[in-house]
N, C-alpha and C positions, 0 to 999 in steps of 0.2 A: 462297376459294379462291388456292390459291398454286402450283399447278402444274396443272399436265395430269394427270385419274388414268387413263391411254391411259398416254402415254410418258413421263410426268412434266416436259417443259415447261415454263418458264416460265408463268405466268400473264398473258395483256396486255388483260386488261378486255375480252375480244374475244369475240363466242358460241363462234366454231369457233378450235381448235387451228391457231397458224402450224406447227405442226413435222408432225403424225399429221394433222390433217383432224378432228377427231373434232367431235361438234358436243356443246357446254360447257350451253346454252340450259336445258336440262332442270335443271343444275344445278346454275345460275343461280339460276332461279326457285328452287327447294328452297333455296340459300341465303339467298336475299334473302327468303322465306316463314319460314324459322327465326330468322333479323337481325328482323324486326317480330315474330312473337313474345317474343323475349328480352325487346325493349324494353316492349311490354305486358306482363308477368309485371315487370317494374319497375316501370312508372307503376300497377302492382293494389296494389303493394307498398307503394309510400308514400302509395297510398287507402287503407292499414286494411285490405286485400282480401286475405289470407292464401292462403285455398283459392283463390279465383281464379287467384292470383298461380302456385301450384301449381303448379294447371295447365295455365294455359301456357307454364309452364316446361318441365315436363316434356312438353309438347305439342312446345316447339322441342329439347329432346333426343332427339326419336325421327325431328327431321329431320337436326337437327346438332348434333355435340357442339360448348358452348362452357362455358369454364371459370364463365364469369357464369354464364349459367342455371342452368349447376350449384349455384354457390354459393345465385342469388337460390333454387330449389326448397329446397334445403337450411334453406336464413335460415328458409322460407316455412312448411317441416313445422314446426319450430323453432317457430314462430310457434302455430302451429297446435295442436302439443300444448298447449305453457304456458296458452293459451286455455282449451283443456280441464280444464288440471289446476287453475285460479284457478274455473271452474266447480264444479268437485266440489270445490272446498275447501269453498266458499260454500255450496254444496248440504246439506256435511256440519255447518255452524257450528250 
């Protein structure tokens, strides 16, 4: 989080906004959960588990948009489609 969503003051790594006093702790938890899911998605992709990677990326994106999570989701989807195409190709031979 770069700014308080209530007053737009710069975020100073504290769970309470220094300017307006808004409690940001729930948002910080959501942000941390999204980051953990994003890292899990990358790790799953690295280990050749595109379906699980796509699911983790989708969960991360439901919490907070991230270009990395969106890229992992797209890449995992393409891997799943390519895998299905290869499977169908083998069946048709």
